[in-house]
ZADO-1210 file (C-alpha; in nm, 4 decimals, padded with zeros to 6 digits):
<atoms>
<atom x="00.0000" y="00.0000" z="00.0000" code="MET" pos="1"/>
<atom x="00.1450" y="00.3409" z="-00.1053" code="ARG" pos="2"/>
<atom x="00.2357" y="00.5751" z="00.1821" code="ALA" pos="3"/>
<atom x="00.0211" y="00.8893" z="00.1943" code="ARG" pos="4"/>
<atom x="00.2030" y="01.2170" z="00.1327" code="SER" pos="5"/>
<atom x="00.2302" y="01.4553" z="00.4228" code="ALA" pos="6"/>
<atom x="-00.0423" y="01.7212" z="00.4323" code="ALA" pos="7"/>
<atom x="00.0599" y="02.0536" z="00.2720" code="PRO" pos="8"/>
<atom x="00.0205" y="02.2426" z="00.5994" code="TRP" pos="9"/>
<atom x="00.2557" y="01.9908" z="00.7662" code="THR" pos="10"/>
<atom x="00.5226" y="02.0623" z="00.5043" code="VAL" pos="11"/>
<atom x="00.4824" y="02.4354" z="00.5473" code="ILE" pos="12"/>
<atom x="00.4992" y="02.3983" z="00.9236" code="ALA" pos="13"/>
<atom x="00.8253" y="02.2037" z="00.8961" code="LEU" pos="14"/>
<atom x="00.9762" y="02.4489" z="00.6507" code="LEU" pos="15"/>
<atom x="00.8984" y="02.7587" z="00.8499" code="CYS" pos="16"/>
<atom x="01.0265" y="02.6461" z="01.1924" code="VAL" pos="17"/>
<atom x="01.2231" y="02.9684" z="01.2626" code="SER" pos="18"/>
<atom x="01.0042" y="03.1948" z="01.0503" code="GLY" pos="19"/>
<atom x="00.6587" y="03.1070" z="01.1694" code="CYS" pos="20"/>
<atom x="00.5973" y="03.4541" z="01.2927" code="SER" pos="21"/>
<atom x="00.5861" y="03.5566" z="00.9262" code="GLY" pos="22"/>
<atom x="00.3557" y="03.2637" z="00.8296" code="GLY" pos="23"/>
<atom x="-00.0150" y="03.2401" z="00.8565" code="THR" pos="24"/>
<atom x="-00.0142" y="03.4701" z="01.1627" code="PRO" pos="25"/>
<atom x="00.2086" y="03.7015" z="00.9594" code="GLY" pos="26"/>
<atom x="-00.0531" y="03.7167" z="00.6908" code="ALA" pos="27"/>
<atom x="-00.3023" y="03.8483" z="00.9455" code="MET" pos="28"/>
<atom x="-00.0536" y="04.0941" z="01.0890" code="SER" pos="29"/>
<atom x="00.0422" y="04.2248" z="00.7480" code="GLY" pos="30"/>
<atom x="-00.3223" y="04.2479" z="00.6479" code="GLY" pos="31"/>
<atom x="-00.4138" y="04.4614" z="00.9466" code="GLU" pos="32"/>
<atom x="-00.1179" y="04.6966" z="00.9732" code="SER" pos="33"/>
<atom x="00.0307" y="04.6837" z="00.6272" code="GLY" pos="34"/>
<atom x="-00.2706" y="04.7367" z="00.4029" code="SER" pos="35"/>
<atom x="-00.3473" y="04.3818" z="00.2996" code="GLY" pos="36"/>
<atom x="-00.0136" y="04.2349" z="00.2012" code="ALA" pos="37"/>
<atom x="-00.0628" y="03.9256" z="00.4160" code="GLY" pos="38"/>
<atom x="-00.1093" y="03.6815" z="00.1331" code="GLY" pos="39"/>
<atom x="00.2422" y="03.7306" z="00.0119" code="ALA" pos="40"/>
<atom x="00.3564" y="03.6953" z="00.3686" code="GLY" pos="41"/>
<atom x="00.2184" y="03.3424" z="00.3893" code="ALA" pos="42"/>
<atom x="00.4180" y="03.2418" z="00.0840" code="LEU" pos="43"/>
<atom x="00.7156" y="03.4166" z="00.2305" code="GLY" pos="44"/>
<atom x="00.7180" y="03.1576" z="00.5117" code="MET" pos="45"/>
<atom x="00.7978" y="02.8887" z="00.2668" code="ALA" pos="46"/>
<atom x="01.1091" y="03.0837" z="00.1757" code="GLY" pos="47"/>
<atom x="01.2360" y="03.0161" z="00.5311" code="ILE" pos="48"/>
<atom x="01.2974" y="03.3773" z="00.6386" code="GLY" pos="49"/>
<atom x="01.5388" y="03.4017" z="00.9274" code="GLY" pos="50"/>
<atom x="01.4070" y="03.6893" z="01.1328" code="ASP" pos="51"/>
<atom x="01.0479" y="03.7646" z="01.2141" code="SER" pos="52"/>
<atom x="00.8491" y="03.8067" z="00.8985" code="GLY" pos="53"/>
<atom x="01.1701" y="03.7953" z="00.6972" code="GLY" pos="54"/>
<atom x="01.0347" y="03.5640" z="00.4293" code="GLY" pos="55"/>
<atom x="00.9290" y="03.8559" z="00.2105" code="GLY" pos="56"/>
<atom x="00.8580" y="04.2228" z="00.2097" code="SER" pos="57"/>
<atom x="00.4879" y="04.1580" z="00.2723" code="ALA" pos="58"/>
<atom x="00.3249" y="04.0377" z="00.5908" code="GLY" pos="59"/>
<atom x="00.5798" y="04.2416" z="00.7792" code="LEU" pos="60"/>
<atom x="00.3496" y="04.4583" z="00.9880" code="GLY" pos="61"/>
<atom x="00.5474" y="04.3763" z="01.3015" code="SER" pos="62"/>
<atom x="00.8979" y="04.4046" z="01.1579" code="GLY" pos="63"/>
<atom x="01.1209" y="04.6990" z="01.0749" code="GLY" pos="64"/>
<atom x="01.0922" y="04.6135" z="00.7061" code="ARG" pos="65"/>
<atom x="00.7169" y="04.6500" z="00.7225" code="GLY" pos="66"/>
<atom x="00.7511" y="05.0134" z="00.6168" code="GLY" pos="67"/>
<atom x="00.7597" y="04.9201" z="00.2491" code="THR" pos="68"/>
<atom x="00.5060" y="04.6440" z="00.2786" code="ALA" pos="69"/>
<atom x="00.2003" y="04.8535" z="00.3366" code="GLY" pos="70"/>
<atom x="00.2035" y="05.2103" z="00.4441" code="ALA" pos="71"/>
<atom x="00.0016" y="05.1354" z="00.7521" code="GLY" pos="72"/>
<atom x="00.1241" y="05.1580" z="01.1084" code="ALA" pos="73"/>
<atom x="00.4802" y="05.0653" z="01.0168" code="ALA" pos="74"/>
<atom x="00.5127" y="05.2833" z="00.7067" code="GLY" pos="75"/>
<atom x="00.3845" y="05.6155" z="00.8470" code="GLY" pos="76"/>
<atom x="00.2427" y="05.9032" z="00.6432" code="SER" pos="77"/>
<atom x="00.4345" y="06.0318" z="00.3389" code="PRO" pos="78"/>
<atom x="00.6178" y="06.3675" z="00.3454" code="CYS" pos="79"/>
<atom x="00.4067" y="06.6718" z="00.2706" code="ALA" pos="80"/>
<atom x="00.4519" y="06.8727" z="-00.0450" code="SER" pos="81"/>
<atom x="00.6129" y="07.2131" z="00.0115" code="VAL" pos="82"/>
<atom x="00.3710" y="07.4608" z="-00.1408" code="ASN" pos="83"/>
<atom x="00.6148" y="07.7486" z="-00.1815" code="SER" pos="84"/>
<atom x="00.8315" y="07.9108" z="-00.4458" code="ASP" pos="85"/>
<atom x="01.0810" y="08.0238" z="-00.1825" code="GLY" pos="86"/>
<atom x="00.9120" y="08.3595" z="-00.1176" code="THR" pos="87"/>
<atom x="00.7217" y="08.4505" z="00.1987" code="ILE" pos="88"/>
<atom x="00.4811" y="08.7447" z="00.2033" code="ALA" pos="89"/>
<atom x="00.5421" y="08.9402" z="00.5247" code="LEU" pos="90"/>
<atom x="00.1995" y="09.1036" z="00.5449" code="GLY" pos="91"/>
<atom x="00.0921" y="09.1638" z="00.9036" code="ALA" pos="92"/>
<atom x="-00.1895" y="09.2962" z="01.1171" code="VAL" pos="93"/>
<atom x="-00.0425" y="09.5725" z="01.3327" code="MET" pos="94"/>
<atom x="-00.1641" y="09.6738" z="01.6767" code="ASP" pos="95"/>
<atom x="-00.3556" y="10.0036" z="01.6777" code="PRO" pos="96"/>
<atom x="-00.1101" y="10.1392" z="01.9383" code="GLU" pos="97"/>
<atom x="00.1717" y="10.1156" z="01.6831" code="SER" pos="98"/>
<atom x="00.3224" y="10.4459" z="01.5781" code="GLY" pos="99"/>
<atom x="00.6097" y="10.6955" z="01.5959" code="MET" pos="100"/>
<atom x="00.6988" y="11.0096" z="01.7939" code="ARG" pos="101"/>
<atom x="00.9543" y="11.2896" z="01.7947" code="GLU" pos="102"/>
<atom x="00.9708" y="11.4522" z="02.1347" code="LEU" pos="103"/>
<atom x="01.1906" y="11.7628" z="02.1058" code="ASP" pos="104"/>
<atom x="01.1771" y="11.9429" z="01.7721" code="LEU" pos="105"/>
<atom x="00.8251" y="11.8667" z="01.6485" code="THR" pos="106"/>
<atom x="00.6792" y="11.7521" z="01.9849" code="LEU" pos="107"/>
<atom x="00.4461" y="11.5282" z="01.7852" code="SER" pos="108"/>
<atom x="00.3079" y="11.1764" z="01.7664" code="ALA" pos="109"/>
<atom x="00.1298" y="10.9586" z="01.5110" code="ALA" pos="110"/>
<atom x="-00.0425" y="10.6292" z="01.5799" code="GLN" pos="111"/>
<atom x="-00.2486" y="10.3846" z="01.3724" code="ILE" pos="112"/>
<atom x="-00.5343" y="10.3916" z="01.6223" code="GLY" pos="113"/>
<atom x="-00.5570" y="10.7710" z="01.6347" code="PHE" pos="114"/>
<atom x="-00.7538" y="10.7734" z="01.3082" code="GLY" pos="115"/>
<atom x="-01.0959" y="10.6230" z="01.2429" code="ASP" pos="116"/>
<atom x="-00.9759" y="10.3901" z="00.9669" code="GLY" pos="117"/>
<atom x="-01.1327" y="10.5840" z="00.6809" code="SER" pos="118"/>
<atom x="-00.9281" y="10.7006" z="00.3782" code="PRO" pos="119"/>
<atom x="-00.7240" y="11.0069" z="00.4709" code="GLY" pos="120"/>
<atom x="-00.7968" y="10.9717" z="00.8414" code="ASP" pos="121"/>
<atom x="-00.5971" y="11.1595" z="01.1059" code="ALA" pos="122"/>
<atom x="-00.3278" y="10.9140" z="01.2218" code="ASP" pos="123"/>
<atom x="-00.1256" y="11.2246" z="01.3115" code="GLY" pos="124"/>
<atom x="00.0018" y="11.4602" z="01.4038" code="LEU" pos="125"/>
<atom x="-00.0853" y="11.5055" z="01.7671" code="TYR" pos="126"/>
<atom x="00.0838" y="11.6788" z="02.0557" code="PHE" pos="127"/>
<atom x="00.3059" y="11.4086" z="02.2062" code="ALA" pos="128"/>
<atom x="00.2246" y="11.5069" z="02.5654" code="GLU" pos="129"/>
<atom x="-00.1501" y="11.5306" z="02.5005" code="ASP" pos="130"/>
<atom x="-00.2603" y="11.3200" z="02.2052" code="THR" pos="131"/>
<atom x="-00.6119" y="11.4655" z="02.2165" code="SER" pos="132"/>
<atom x="-00.4655" y="11.7818" z="02.0613" code="MET" pos="133"/>
<atom x="-00.4135" y="11.7806" z="01.6858" code="LEU" pos="134"/>
<atom x="-00.1143" y="11.9843" z="01.5707" code="LEU" pos="135"/>
<atom x="-00.2224" y="12.1660" z="01.2593" code="GLY" pos="136"/>
<atom x="-00.3785" y="11.9681" z="00.9736" code="SER" pos="137"/>
<atom x="-00.4527" y="11.5960" z="00.9915" code="ALA" pos="138"/>
<atom x="-00.1918" y="11.3632" z="00.8378" code="VAL" pos="139"/>
<atom x="-00.2721" y="11.0103" z="00.7205" code="ASP" pos="140"/>
<atom x="00.0681" y="10.8649" z="00.8056" code="LEU" pos="141"/>
<atom x="-00.0490" y="10.5022" z="00.7848" code="PHE" pos="142"/>
<atom x="-00.2737" y="10.4818" z="00.4754" code="PRO" pos="143"/>
<atom x="-00.3124" y="10.1036" z="00.5016" code="ARG" pos="144"/>
<atom x="-00.4079" y="10.1431" z="00.8658" code="GLU" pos="145"/>
<atom x="-00.3150" y="09.8224" z="01.0505" code="GLY" pos="146"/>
<atom x="-00.2993" y="09.6022" z="00.7393" code="ASN" pos="147"/>
<atom x="00.0705" y="09.6338" z="00.6589" code="PHE" pos="148"/>
<atom x="00.2143" y="09.4629" z="00.3505" code="ILE" pos="149"/>
<atom x="00.5735" y="09.5042" z="00.4782" code="VAL" pos="150"/>
<atom x="00.7491" y="09.3173" z="00.1941" code="GLY" pos="151"/>
<atom x="00.8861" y="08.9714" z="00.1184" code="THR" pos="152"/>
<atom x="01.1430" y="08.7271" z="00.2544" code="LEU" pos="153"/>
<atom x="01.3144" y="08.4630" z="00.0420" code="THR" pos="154"/>
<atom x="01.4763" y="08.1284" z="00.1211" code="PHE" pos="155"/>
<atom x="01.6031" y="07.8270" z="-00.0761" code="ASP" pos="156"/>
<atom x="01.3007" y="07.6018" z="-00.1146" code="VAL" pos="157"/>
<atom x="01.5349" y="07.3269" z="-00.2369" code="GLY" pos="158"/>
<atom x="01.6534" y="07.2883" z="00.1229" code="ASP" pos="159"/>
<atom x="01.3101" y="07.1591" z="00.2308" code="LEU" pos="160"/>
<atom x="01.1823" y="06.8015" z="00.2139" code="THR" pos="161"/>
<atom x="00.8402" y="06.8544" z="00.3721" code="GLY" pos="162"/>
<atom x="00.9142" y="06.5956" z="00.6411" code="CYS" pos="163"/>
<atom x="00.8867" y="06.6968" z="01.0072" code="GLY" pos="164"/>
<atom x="01.0451" y="07.0127" z="01.1481" code="GLU" pos="165"/>
<atom x="01.2974" y="07.1855" z="00.9228" code="GLU" pos="166"/>
<atom x="01.4786" y="07.5169" z="00.9665" code="THR" pos="167"/>
<atom x="01.6422" y="07.6802" z="00.6652" code="VAL" pos="168"/>
<atom x="01.8375" y="08.0020" z="00.6227" code="ALA" pos="169"/>
<atom x="01.6724" y="08.3200" z="00.4991" code="ALA" pos="170"/>
<atom x="01.8279" y="08.4458" z="00.1745" code="SER" pos="171"/>
<atom x="01.7077" y="08.8050" z="00.1358" code="SER" pos="172"/>
<atom x="01.4478" y="09.0561" z="00.2524" code="ILE" pos="173"/>
<atom x="01.2681" y="09.3297" z="00.0574" code="ASP" pos="174"/>
<atom x="01.0952" y="09.5970" z="00.2679" code="LEU" pos="175"/>
<atom x="00.9856" y="09.8309" z="-00.0121" code="ALA" pos="176"/>
<atom x="00.6209" y="09.7996" z="00.0928" code="GLU" pos="177"/>
<atom x="00.6982" y="09.9133" z="00.4464" code="LEU" pos="178"/>
<atom x="00.8377" y="10.2447" z="00.3277" code="TRP" pos="179"/>
<atom x="00.9517" y="10.3799" z="-00.0073" code="SER" pos="180"/>
<atom x="01.0496" y="10.7285" z="-00.1159" code="SER" pos="181"/>
<atom x="00.8883" y="10.6887" z="-00.4578" code="ASP" pos="182"/>
<atom x="00.5802" y="10.4737" z="-00.3953" code="ALA" pos="183"/>
<atom x="00.2970" y="10.4222" z="-00.1517" code="ALA" pos="184"/>
<atom x="00.3909" y="10.2282" z="00.1602" code="GLY" pos="185"/>
<atom x="00.2669" y="10.1157" z="00.4988" code="ASP" pos="186"/>
<atom x="00.4352" y="10.4286" z="00.6352" code="ILE" pos="187"/>
<atom x="00.3488" y="10.7122" z="00.3972" code="SER" pos="188"/>
<atom x="00.6433" y="10.9053" z="00.2601" code="ASP" pos="189"/>
<atom x="00.4087" y="11.1899" z="00.1667" code="ALA" pos="190"/>
<atom x="00.2814" y="11.1898" z="00.5242" code="GLY" pos="191"/>
<atom x="00.6357" y="11.2160" z="00.6604" code="ILE" pos="192"/>
<atom x="00.6949" y="11.5093" z="00.4236" code="ASP" pos="193"/>
<atom x="00.4062" y="11.6930" z="00.5856" code="LEU" pos="194"/>
<atom x="00.5288" y="11.5994" z="00.9318" code="TRP" pos="195"/>
<atom x="00.8814" y="11.7289" z="00.8698" code="LEU" pos="196"/>
<atom x="00.7853" y="12.0356" z="00.6635" code="PHE" pos="197"/>
<atom x="00.9518" y="11.8886" z="00.3573" code="GLY" pos="198"/>
<atom x="01.2846" y="11.7995" z="00.5174" code="ALA" pos="199"/>
<atom x="01.4736" y="11.5253" z="00.3351" code="GLU" pos="200"/>
<atom x="01.4397" y="11.1908" z="00.5116" code="HIS" pos="201"/>
<atom x="01.4912" y="10.8185" z="00.4556" code="ALA" pos="202"/>
<atom x="01.4679" y="10.4846" z="00.6301" code="PHE" pos="203"/>
<atom x="01.7672" y="10.2514" z="00.6087" code="ALA" pos="204"/>
<atom x="01.7101" y="09.8791" z="00.6604" code="PHE" pos="205"/>
<atom x="01.9786" y="09.6151" z="00.7057" code="GLY" pos="206"/>
<atom x="02.0119" y="09.2776" z="00.5312" code="GLU" pos="207"/>
<atom x="01.9591" y="08.9234" z="00.6542" code="VAL" pos="208"/>
<atom x="02.2591" y="08.7223" z="00.7721" code="ASP" pos="209"/>
<atom x="02.3467" y="08.3681" z="00.8716" code="GLY" pos="210"/>
<atom x="02.1497" y="08.3919" z="01.1959" code="ASP" pos="211"/>
<atom x="01.8202" y="08.4551" z="01.0159" code="ASP" pos="212"/>
<atom x="01.5966" y="08.1593" z="00.9372" code="SER" pos="213"/>
<atom x="01.2480" y="08.0229" z="00.8755" code="VAL" pos="214"/>
<atom x="01.1020" y="07.7038" z="01.0200" code="THR" pos="215"/>
<atom x="00.8533" y="07.4625" z="00.8635" code="PHE" pos="216"/>
<atom x="00.6726" y="07.1589" z="01.0041" code="VAL" pos="217"/>
<atom x="00.5594" y="06.9108" z="00.7386" code="ASP" pos="218"/>
<atom x="00.5899" y="07.1851" z="00.4783" code="GLY" pos="219"/>
<atom x="00.3903" y="07.4448" z="00.6748" code="VAL" pos="220"/>
<atom x="00.5549" y="07.7729" z="00.7830" code="LEU" pos="221"/>
<atom x="00.5463" y="07.7916" z="01.1631" code="VAL" pos="222"/>
<atom x="00.8120" y="08.0510" z="01.2482" code="SER" pos="223"/>
<atom x="01.0128" y="08.3392" z="01.1048" code="ILE" pos="224"/>
<atom x="01.3229" y="08.4323" z="01.3020" code="ASP" pos="225"/>
<atom x="01.4823" y="08.7332" z="01.1357" code="VAL" pos="226"/>
<atom x="01.6334" y="09.0576" z="01.2674" code="THR" pos="227"/>
<atom x="01.7566" y="09.3488" z="01.0557" code="VAL" pos="228"/>
<atom x="01.8745" y="09.6924" z="01.1596" code="SER" pos="229"/>
<atom x="01.6640" y="10.0082" z="01.1234" code="VAL" pos="230"/>
<atom x="01.7835" y="10.3688" z="01.1038" code="ALA" pos="231"/>
<atom x="01.6099" y="10.6922" z="01.0080" code="PHE" pos="232"/>
<atom x="01.7782" y="11.0009" z="00.8585" code="ASP" pos="233"/>
<atom x="01.6314" y="11.3529" z="00.8743" code="ILE" pos="234"/>
<atom x="01.7898" y="11.6669" z="00.7348" code="ASP" pos="235"/>
<atom x="01.6483" y="11.9342" z="00.9638" code="TYR" pos="236"/>
<atom x="01.9127" y="12.1735" z="00.8288" code="SER" pos="237"/>
<atom x="01.7710" y="12.1619" z="00.4735" code="PHE" pos="238"/>
<atom x="02.1337" y="12.1843" z="00.3628" code="GLU" pos="239"/>
<atom x="02.2453" y="11.8220" z="00.3602" code="GLY" pos="240"/>
<atom x="02.3590" y="11.8070" z="00.7232" code="ASP" pos="241"/>
<atom x="02.1350" y="11.5184" z="00.8236" code="SER" pos="242"/>
<atom x="02.0752" y="11.3580" z="01.1614" code="THR" pos="243"/>
<atom x="02.0736" y="10.9778" z="01.1831" code="THR" pos="244"/>
<atom x="01.8683" y="10.8007" z="01.4468" code="TYR" pos="245"/>
<atom x="02.0159" y="10.4529" z="01.4742" code="GLY" pos="246"/>
<atom x="02.0108" y="10.1383" z="01.6799" code="GLY" pos="247"/>
<atom x="01.6637" y="10.0314" z="01.5722" code="GLY" pos="248"/>
<atom x="01.5577" y="09.6766" z="01.4928" code="MET" pos="249"/>
<atom x="01.2962" y="09.5131" z="01.2724" code="LEU" pos="250"/>
<atom x="01.2364" y="09.1747" z="01.4285" code="THR" pos="251"/>
<atom x="01.0354" y="08.8699" z="01.3258" code="PHE" pos="252"/>
<atom x="00.9994" y="08.6087" z="01.5991" code="SER" pos="253"/>
<atom x="00.7618" y="08.3175" z="01.5508" code="GLY" pos="254"/>
<atom x="00.4517" y="08.4844" z="01.4104" code="ASN" pos="255"/>
<atom x="00.5257" y="08.8273" z="01.5583" code="GLU" pos="256"/>
<atom x="00.6728" y="09.1404" z="01.3992" code="ILE" pos="257"/>
<atom x="00.8187" y="09.4400" z="01.5819" code="ALA" pos="258"/>
<atom x="00.9814" y="09.7624" z="01.4639" code="ILE" pos="259"/>
<atom x="01.1550" y="09.9360" z="01.7517" code="GLU" pos="260"/>
<atom x="01.3820" y="10.2384" z="01.7633" code="LEU" pos="261"/>
<atom x="01.4440" y="10.4826" z="02.0488" code="ASP" pos="262"/>
<atom x="01.7370" y="10.7147" z="01.9894" code="ASP" pos="263"/>
<atom x="01.8293" y="11.0613" z="02.1124" code="THR" pos="264"/>
<atom x="02.0670" y="11.2714" z="01.9045" code="GLN" pos="265"/>
<atom x="02.2492" y="11.5703" z="02.0537" code="MET" pos="266"/>
<atom x="02.3365" y="11.9060" z="01.8913" code="ASN" pos="267"/>
<atom x="02.0992" y="11.8544" z="01.6023" code="VAL" pos="268"/>
<atom x="02.1604" y="12.0827" z="01.3010" code="PRO" pos="269"/>
<atom x="01.8428" y="12.2677" z="01.1960" code="THR" pos="270"/>
<atom x="01.7565" y="12.5554" z="00.9638" code="ALA" pos="271"/>
<atom x="01.7501" y="12.7792" z="01.2725" code="PHE" pos="272"/>
<atom x="02.0799" y="12.6648" z="01.4153" code="GLY" pos="273"/>
<atom x="02.1721" y="12.3642" z="01.6331" code="PRO" pos="274"/>
<atom x="01.9144" y="12.2298" z="01.8764" code="GLU" pos="275"/>
<atom x="02.0253" y="12.0602" z="02.2005" code="PRO" pos="276"/>
<atom x="01.8633" y="11.7271" z="02.1250" code="GLN" pos="277"/>
<atom x="01.5990" y="11.5277" z="01.9408" code="SER" pos="278"/>
<atom x="01.4477" y="11.1965" z="02.0477" code="GLN" pos="279"/>
<atom x="01.2779" y="10.9750" z="01.7893" code="LEU" pos="280"/>
<atom x="01.0735" y="10.6700" z="01.8895" code="ILE" pos="281"/>
<atom x="00.9323" y="10.4010" z="01.6596" code="LEU" pos="282"/>
<atom x="00.7186" y="10.1334" z="01.8210" code="ASP" pos="283"/>
<atom x="00.5239" y="09.8948" z="01.5965" code="PHE" pos="284"/>
<atom x="00.3937" y="09.5530" z="01.6998" code="GLN" pos="285"/>
<atom x="00.1897" y="09.3021" z="01.5019" code="GLY" pos="286"/>
<atom x="00.1211" y="08.9475" z="01.3838" code="THR" pos="287"/>
<atom x="00.2442" y="08.8030" z="01.0531" code="VAL" pos="288"/>
<atom x="-00.0344" y="08.6521" z="00.8428" code="ASN" pos="289"/>
<atom x="00.1702" y="08.3793" z="00.6694" code="ALA" pos="290"/>
<atom x="00.2866" y="08.2036" z="00.9864" code="VAL" pos="291"/>
<atom x="00.0668" y="07.9265" z="01.1197" code="GLN" pos="292"/>
<atom x="00.0996" y="07.8609" z="01.4901" code="VAL" pos="293"/>
<atom x="-00.0256" y="07.5293" z="01.6242" code="ALA" pos="294"/>
<atom x="-00.2908" y="07.5570" z="01.8943" code="ALA" pos="295"/>
<atom x="-00.1547" y="07.4731" z="02.2379" code="SER" pos="296"/>
<atom x="-00.2873" y="07.1655" z="02.4119" code="ALA" pos="297"/>
<atom x="-00.5296" y="07.2216" z="02.6983" code="ASP" pos="298"/>
</atoms>
């Protein structure tokens, strides 16, 4: 009488000895955590894989190689696409208390919230010691009110992968929308002309350096960390002998923007002779629109 062949499952059981964890149970594991690749895992057992689930790339939900088997629990989510051309718009909503003051020669102040928000409103100029008193005619120093455009910041988008948290260096900054001598800006050049009775004036902004950066999480902008210098020149002499107020900073930190300068110059040349001093203060605070800040956990 001819001996009966061993049952197929018996053969598989004998062949898998050290790889049973990738066998029939492996098929279930791969099916649940690796998006249905368990069938191939069962065949993989017959290949006598050495380590757990090592008989094939499927059925590997429990092993380190399960990442390629099925992008389930072991594979994780794919990297996000970076939706950027390497340019960040720096538009911001500024606090209504933002503004500027000169405390010795003009004794005046201008502030976003002083006006009513209508076109041509009276942001300035007010008596610095009593801002309920308008000095002369109204000046719309901040024509965009609190909706500043500011400018743009660039970075090398090729440095981003879209995976997790990534910080890359800032490449350049353009602040022409904040102030420009030949175009409309967040701070009106025409308004400053009225403030200073036509005296020549100019802002000077610094450049980014190696300490300036932007941070993304899964391709989403979550922080700008940039600081550039700010100075303001005024020629009170009307003869080219200008006064420079320096030491100011334009700072982006996280989703916040600040423009701060507080400088006192001594023996200031004016059209009427030297004045003992002049103190200029810039104080602007706001929130950058492009930066997304994750909500804090309760």
